[in-house]
C-alpha atoms as one frame of an Amber mdcrd trajectory, in Angstrom:
protein
  11.563 -23.403 -40.450   8.469 -24.892 -42.088   5.087 -24.769 -40.356   4.081
 -27.950 -38.509   1.621 -30.355 -40.107  -1.682 -30.381 -38.228  -2.592 -33.837
 -36.893  -4.948 -35.471 -34.447  -3.615 -36.352 -30.995  -2.462 -39.791 -32.180
  -0.580 -38.275 -35.107  -2.955 -38.754 -38.026  -2.646 -35.741 -40.379  -5.856
 -33.811 -40.922  -6.558 -31.156 -43.516  -8.876 -28.777 -41.642  -9.360 -28.339
 -37.904 -12.779 -26.717 -38.405 -14.563 -29.490 -40.267 -16.969 -32.111 -38.938
 -18.308 -35.159 -40.812 -21.996 -35.358 -41.789 -24.270 -37.787 -43.569 -26.328
 -35.562 -45.865 -27.447 -34.863 -49.404 -24.664 -32.369 -49.852 -26.276 -29.488
 -48.003 -23.779 -27.625 -45.787 -26.329 -27.147 -43.001 -28.303 -30.380 -43.069
 -27.446 -33.921 -42.149 -26.573 -36.164 -39.240 -23.320 -35.892 -37.309 -21.278
 -39.121 -37.176 -19.626 -40.796 -34.197 -16.896 -41.972 -36.558 -15.650 -38.372
 -36.729 -12.572 -38.753 -34.533 -11.614 -35.085 -34.831 -14.992 -33.912 -33.505
 -15.120 -36.469 -30.685 -11.531 -35.804 -29.564 -12.024 -32.042 -29.678 -15.209
 -32.096 -27.586 -13.979 -34.759 -25.148 -10.683 -33.000 -24.482 -12.415 -29.662
 -23.931 -14.437 -31.176 -21.070 -11.215 -32.377 -19.464  -8.766 -29.547 -20.106
  -9.030 -28.150 -16.579  -7.405 -29.883 -13.646  -8.701 -29.467 -10.081  -8.144
 -25.944  -8.820  -5.850 -25.479  -5.848  -7.883 -25.308  -2.644  -5.781 -22.280
  -1.697  -3.379 -20.192  -3.797  -5.493 -20.715  -6.932  -4.848 -17.296  -8.501
  -1.199 -16.723  -9.355   1.517 -15.377 -11.599   4.817 -17.077 -12.268   8.178
 -16.853 -13.981  11.425 -18.675 -14.609  14.624 -17.262 -13.217  18.060 -17.718
 -11.708  19.505 -17.757  -8.210  23.132 -16.696  -7.702  25.205 -17.038  -4.540
  26.798 -13.716  -3.558  28.059 -14.464  -0.022  29.760 -17.537   1.405  27.757
 -19.453   4.041  29.596 -22.764   3.728  30.222 -22.610   7.486  26.461 -23.070
   7.972  25.416 -25.565   5.292  26.688 -28.156   2.847  23.871 -27.437   0.347
  25.722 -27.065  -2.930  23.358 -24.487  -4.428  24.135 -22.201  -1.465  27.912
 -22.611  -1.440  30.461 -21.101  -3.781  30.216 -17.409  -4.632  28.958 -17.061
  -8.194  27.143 -20.427  -8.166  23.980 -20.151 -10.308  20.861 -22.324 -10.329
  17.740 -22.316 -12.497  14.488 -21.411 -10.710  10.714 -21.418 -11.163   8.500
 -19.136  -9.079   4.773 -18.810  -8.438   3.280 -15.901  -6.461  -0.384 -16.063
  -5.487  -3.202 -14.785  -3.373  -4.467 -17.357  -0.862  -8.221 -17.368  -0.409
  -9.814 -16.276  -3.718 -10.310 -18.635  -6.648  -8.695 -18.505 -10.072  -9.664
 -15.386 -12.021 -10.220 -13.251  -8.919  -8.802  -9.704  -8.796  -5.082  -9.531
  -8.098  -5.345  -6.643  -5.620  -7.626  -8.137  -2.949  -6.496  -7.733   0.648
  -4.846 -11.076   1.297  -1.594 -12.772   2.159   0.521 -13.585  -0.904   1.985
 -17.054  -1.215   5.502 -17.064  -2.631   6.734 -20.403  -3.959  10.194 -21.034
  -5.412  11.660 -24.173  -6.977  15.454 -24.235  -7.322  16.824 -26.884  -9.697
  20.110 -28.051  -8.174  22.669 -30.772  -8.836  21.423 -32.543  -5.699  17.749
 -32.445  -6.646  15.039 -29.825  -6.345  14.841 -27.422  -3.432  11.379 -25.940
  -2.840  10.572 -22.926  -0.714   6.885 -22.240  -0.056   6.826 -18.895   1.730
   4.437 -15.989   2.379   4.807 -12.240   2.002   4.380 -11.717   5.758   6.887
 -13.148   8.263   4.325 -14.649  10.659   1.242 -16.841  10.327  -2.258 -16.897
  11.826  -1.925 -20.222  13.665   0.723 -22.503  15.166  -1.388 -25.674  15.476
  -1.685 -27.623  12.171  -5.091 -29.041  13.122  -6.475 -25.508  12.627  -5.104
 -25.135   9.095  -8.257 -26.238   7.201 -10.489 -24.140   9.474  -8.336 -21.049
   9.014  -8.622 -21.265   5.255 -12.341 -22.033   5.290 -12.981 -18.935   7.390
 -11.268 -16.815   4.712 -13.228 -18.353   1.838 -16.938 -18.551   0.990 -19.850
 -19.162   3.332 -21.136 -22.736   2.874 -24.734 -21.535   2.430 -24.464 -18.179
   0.663 -21.267 -18.923  -1.340 -20.140 -15.375  -0.551 -17.015 -14.336   1.328
 -18.170 -13.606   4.847 -16.670 -11.105   7.302 -18.507 -12.751  10.189 -16.789
 -16.092   9.549 -13.449 -14.298   9.259 -13.677 -12.398  12.542 -15.405 -15.239
  14.370 -12.413 -17.481  13.650  -9.734 -14.910  14.469 -11.360 -13.522  17.609
 -11.514 -17.091  18.945  -7.953 -17.977  17.826  -6.062 -14.880  18.880  -2.531
 -16.230  18.488  -2.645 -14.820  14.936  -3.007 -11.188  16.003   0.419 -10.160
  14.660  -0.432 -11.593  11.229  -3.784  -9.755  11.317  -2.009  -6.467  12.024
   0.202  -6.957   8.973  -2.723  -8.010   6.772  -4.806  -4.936   7.622  -1.957
  -2.494   7.196  -1.199  -1.389   3.649   1.111  -4.417   3.384  -2.046  -6.457
   2.768  -2.442  -4.726  -0.606   0.947  -4.747  -2.399   1.464  -2.567  -5.466
   2.635  -5.551  -7.516   4.229  -8.951  -6.994   7.533  -7.309  -7.895   7.197
  -5.296  -4.694   6.550  -8.060  -2.174   9.046  -9.644   0.148   8.978 -13.356
   0.957   9.530 -14.952   4.341   9.915 -18.558   5.381   7.928 -17.986   8.559
   9.014 -21.474   9.506  12.288 -22.245  11.207  14.501 -24.574   9.159  17.844
 -26.198   9.860  21.038 -25.637   7.923  23.218 -28.704   8.390  26.803 -29.852
   7.962  28.132 -33.409   7.496  29.959 -33.200  10.834  26.606 -33.108  12.646
  26.552 -29.394  13.402  23.473 -27.353  12.510  21.914 -23.929  12.903  18.288
 -22.907  13.027  17.494 -20.449  10.226  14.753 -18.267   8.842  14.804 -17.107
   5.202  13.965 -13.626   3.885  13.759 -12.645   0.209  13.764  -8.835   0.107
  12.501  -7.152  -3.048  15.117  -4.985  -4.734  12.243  -2.959  -6.198  11.179
  -1.861  -2.719   8.233  -2.989  -0.614   5.638  -0.691  -2.240   1.926  -0.910
  -1.429  -1.553   0.304  -2.410  -4.101   1.980  -0.214  -7.361   0.138   0.332
  -9.113   2.569  -2.004  -6.513   2.097  -4.759  -6.681  -1.702  -4.440 -10.489
  -1.639  -4.608 -10.468   0.601  -7.685  -7.960  -1.602  -9.511  -9.963  -4.723
  -8.636 -12.752  -3.315 -10.778 -10.836  -1.440 -13.465  -7.808  -3.690 -13.979
  -8.261  -6.954 -12.053  -5.267  -8.646 -13.714  -2.833  -5.790 -13.212  -0.345
  -7.769 -11.068  -0.262 -10.492 -13.716   0.288  -8.024 -16.543   2.807  -5.991
 -14.556   5.133  -8.945 -13.984   4.795 -10.281 -17.519   5.401  -6.878 -19.126
   8.392  -6.121 -16.906  10.126  -9.376 -17.824   9.158  -9.074 -21.491  10.755
  -5.612 -21.648  13.968  -6.808 -19.987  13.235  -5.065 -16.680  13.984  -8.203
 -14.676  12.790  -7.999 -11.054  15.134  -9.318  -8.398  15.255 -10.183  -4.711
  18.118 -10.459  -2.230  18.122 -13.564  -0.044  18.995 -13.061   3.606  19.002
 -15.547   6.451  18.812 -15.316  10.206  20.845 -18.017  11.934  20.733 -19.197
  15.530  22.663 -21.947  17.286  20.727 -24.698  19.091  22.105 -23.337  22.365
  20.762 -19.857  21.600  17.396 -21.336  20.666  17.100 -23.101  24.009  17.132
 -19.813  25.921  15.514 -17.462  23.379  12.508 -15.466  24.573  10.148 -16.955
  22.005   9.743 -20.559  20.926  11.739 -20.759  17.686   9.236 -23.310  16.324
   6.257 -20.955  16.781   5.250 -19.607  13.367   3.297 -16.734  14.936   6.552
 -15.128  16.130   9.406 -13.336  14.369  13.019 -13.120  15.447  13.633  -9.354
  15.705  16.597  -8.301  13.594  18.103  -6.607  16.637  18.329 -10.063  18.234
  19.262 -12.106  15.165  20.725  -9.948  12.349  20.110 -10.596   8.663  22.967
 -12.162   6.702  23.042 -11.740   2.896  23.293 -14.935   0.850  22.383 -14.419
  -2.799  20.301 -12.825  -5.505  17.182 -14.180  -7.227  16.225 -12.785 -10.632
  13.085 -13.427 -12.691  14.286 -13.365 -16.305  11.907 -15.471 -18.409   8.139
 -15.568 -18.779   6.421 -18.948 -19.029   6.110 -20.270 -22.578   2.646 -21.546
 -21.639   0.974 -20.636 -18.360  -0.814 -23.963 -17.852   2.221 -26.103 -18.650
   4.743 -24.062 -16.676   2.817 -22.484 -13.796  -0.548 -24.181 -13.280   1.059
 -27.637 -13.316   3.904 -26.544 -11.054   3.919 -28.235  -7.661   5.831 -26.972
  -4.639   6.255 -28.603  -1.242   8.180 -27.770   1.940   9.154 -31.452   2.001
  11.309 -31.030  -1.117  14.761 -30.407   0.347  18.352 -31.077  -0.622  21.195
 -32.239   1.652  22.342 -29.364   3.831  18.798 -28.248   4.671  16.420 -30.015
   7.022  13.087 -29.450   8.760  12.826 -28.352  12.354  10.259 -29.400  14.945
   7.959 -26.558  13.798   4.482 -28.213  13.962   3.042 -26.374  10.962   6.116
 -27.219   8.870   5.838 -30.869   9.849   2.188 -30.972   8.733   2.816 -29.099
   5.497   5.435 -31.669   4.512   2.588 -34.157   4.140  -0.204 -31.870   2.984
   1.485 -30.224   0.007   2.697 -33.276  -1.940  -0.587 -34.998  -1.104  -2.465
 -32.096  -2.695  -0.229 -32.338  -5.775  -0.908 -36.064  -6.139  -4.651 -35.347
  -6.020  -4.513 -32.382  -8.393  -1.911 -33.552 -10.916  -1.603 -37.310 -10.413
   0.874 -39.668  -8.805   3.599 -38.846 -11.335   3.482 -35.046 -11.069   7.259
 -34.934 -10.465   7.799 -36.074 -14.073   6.122 -33.013 -15.593   8.672 -30.702
 -17.236   8.003 -27.815 -14.840   8.636 -30.069 -11.816  11.249 -32.496 -13.170
  14.659 -32.414 -11.505  17.636 -31.522 -13.688  19.867 -34.050 -11.935  19.526
 -37.811 -12.594  16.565 -39.423 -10.811  16.363 -43.153 -10.047  13.328 -44.090
  -7.942  12.138 -47.511  -9.175   9.974 -48.156  -6.114   7.708 -45.241  -7.039
   6.419 -46.170 -10.480   3.321 -47.016 -12.502   0.227 -44.879 -12.014  -1.454
 -42.658 -14.567   0.653 -40.810 -17.120   4.138 -42.014 -16.260   6.389 -40.493
 -18.922   9.929 -41.450 -17.907  10.080 -45.020 -19.213   8.884 -46.457 -15.883
  12.320 -48.025 -15.228  11.854 -50.773 -17.774  12.595 -54.253 -16.381  14.330
 -53.064 -13.209  12.914 -54.729 -10.088  10.133 -52.758  -8.429  10.816 -54.264
  -5.022  13.575 -53.586  -2.505  16.691 -55.666  -1.752  16.909 -57.258  -5.196
  19.921 -59.527  -5.706  19.660 -59.507  -9.502  23.135 -58.846 -10.867  21.807
 -57.196 -14.006  20.686 -54.146 -12.046  23.017 -54.261  -9.084  25.233 -51.534
 -10.533  22.246 -49.192 -10.557  21.419 -49.569  -6.891  21.928 -46.184  -5.268
  24.545 -45.862  -2.563  22.984 -44.841   0.737  24.174 -41.413   1.847  22.898
 -40.212   5.183  25.808 -37.916   5.948  23.541 -34.917   5.587  21.304 -36.240
   8.370  23.941 -37.099  10.958  22.829 -36.035  14.446  20.416 -33.468  13.030
  17.181 -35.165  14.019  17.251 -33.822  17.548  13.911 -33.923  19.319  13.029
 -32.847  22.817  12.231 -35.870  24.965   8.652 -36.082  26.143   5.485 -38.128
  26.049   2.701 -38.446  23.504  -0.463 -36.541  24.449  -3.296 -34.579  22.872
  -2.229 -30.962  22.713  -3.603 -27.551  21.808  -1.550 -24.414  22.367  -3.043
 -21.661  24.497  -3.113 -17.918  23.823  -1.192 -15.870  26.394  -0.262 -12.204
  26.792   3.058 -13.058  25.126   1.184 -13.536  21.831   0.375  -9.812  21.791
   3.882  -8.481  22.411   5.063  -8.519  18.792   1.742  -7.120  17.536   2.186
  -4.281  20.063   5.713  -3.722  18.762   4.301  -3.441  15.239   1.520  -1.053
  16.362   3.705   1.240  18.450   7.107   0.905  16.787   6.492   0.302  13.074
   3.141   1.968  12.403   3.755   4.611  15.065   6.854   5.728  13.177   4.907
   6.283   9.945   2.546   9.233   9.844  -1.086   8.220   9.400  -0.452   4.480
   9.328  -2.175   3.790  12.647  -5.314   5.422  11.252  -4.978   3.376   8.050
  -4.935   0.102   9.961  -7.897   1.109  12.151  -9.882   2.143   9.086  -9.114
  -1.077   7.217 -10.054  -3.255  10.189 -13.241  -1.314  10.909 -14.379  -1.386
   7.282 -14.021  -5.173   7.171 -15.299  -5.877  10.681 -18.282  -3.585  10.112
 -19.537  -6.019   7.468 -19.607  -8.811  10.055 -22.553  -9.577  12.320 -22.391
  -7.768  15.689 -22.179 -11.107  17.501 -18.439 -11.221  16.713 -17.676  -7.557
  17.410 -17.051  -7.623  21.158 -14.566 -10.492  21.050 -12.732  -8.685  18.239
 -12.659  -5.341  20.092 -11.275  -7.143  23.131  -8.634  -8.850  20.997  -7.333
  -5.526  19.653  -7.497  -4.007  23.150  -5.032  -6.658  24.313  -2.507  -5.088
  21.931  -3.182  -1.577  23.215  -6.293  -0.059  24.829  -6.247   2.892  22.418
  -6.301   0.504  19.443  -9.295  -1.441  20.760 -11.143   1.783  21.506 -10.342
   3.225  18.090 -11.626   0.122  16.281 -14.775   0.133  18.430 -15.467   3.800
  17.698 -14.778   3.409  13.983 -17.166   0.458  13.681 -19.781   2.407  15.618
 -19.548   4.983  12.856 -19.106   8.146  14.910 -18.734  10.165  11.713 -15.398
  11.757  12.471 -11.843  10.730  11.781 -10.545   8.316  14.361  -7.770   9.785
  16.515  -5.156   7.353  17.833
């Protein structure tokens, strides 16, 4: 295969990409530069525009192409074609990221990992935008911007600020379970190959007959859920800040394809009505003893991006991107994210971001009422009417046939009245965090001390004005935990006993 001919962006062939035109007496270092030099102007102008707006959150990430295969039949729960039929395979694109830090930050910082997956199906794209912990810090969407601001940089100093962090969380204590997970060693995973992914949200799996189940999704790493200590993560942040990025790339490049097993938890609407915890509350898990895991399929990462910017940086994921057979629940955070995520993509990538190769559906798309805008690259539907209810015979055969079978009777909402609402923190919000403290960490030697040390090290960097509220918050989980954190922050100089 012959080498390509170098040209300018409009196709004009050019002999040398390093030259610039001058008006001179022949001297190679003297003379005036010329505005007629299209190569120079295009090169400089494009350089100033080659970055798109950075994601407000999840800016630092790795990604890969892959494949999802159905291994267990769940056709009794959903009509989604990519989930039915053992052996069914679908192409995927994944992006795994930290949340708070900007692009170029160390991979090993203590943070939640975002875990986004796009599945290219015959019914359109299915996006999952999950996290590596099964619960979240809030359940009220109005708090979402504030939560993320408190984890980012101080508006005056431009430095990450422990006082902001603990001030927010000690005053919004419904996120205590998520905090416990973050400050255990799970907050510093060994690599992205070793993280699990959880929907957190409750979704619906639907059938054309109107039946549905509430479900939560779990992708469990087949490499194990391995972690780093705080000291190891800190050392790697300085010595090898891109080690998660390199680890995933090198594993795939060598043929050591990482994989995850997809499980679901499923609950009938009747079970949800009487369940101990509100199934739409993202700060709560469904214990496996109550709602067992059911295996569904296997996800494998098997191809590195050909170009990171084109494949991963331009990728856009949204919880609103669903296929028939899946539907949203009344989860308030999920409802808000269905607007926020595509809106962020339109701002960052433009109105036609769905046409980019990394986002483009594999199935036929016909959406003539969403057209025009910058950088449309799909022909813009030619002369087809761009208004609804056209009677023009020339395009009548292309009018899509309405199909709402996948929505039948699924939009069930509790009757009530419209009112301003803010959820309140109760003792029930501390039950699952206590279960984690006593049951999970208590069963692992030294892990209680690890969590106390991690919390105290971070909280100790905050101003004392936020200490008492934070000590009280941890005491609501267990008095010994609150006391241990207090003593560790006070710096008593001896190993904390819990």
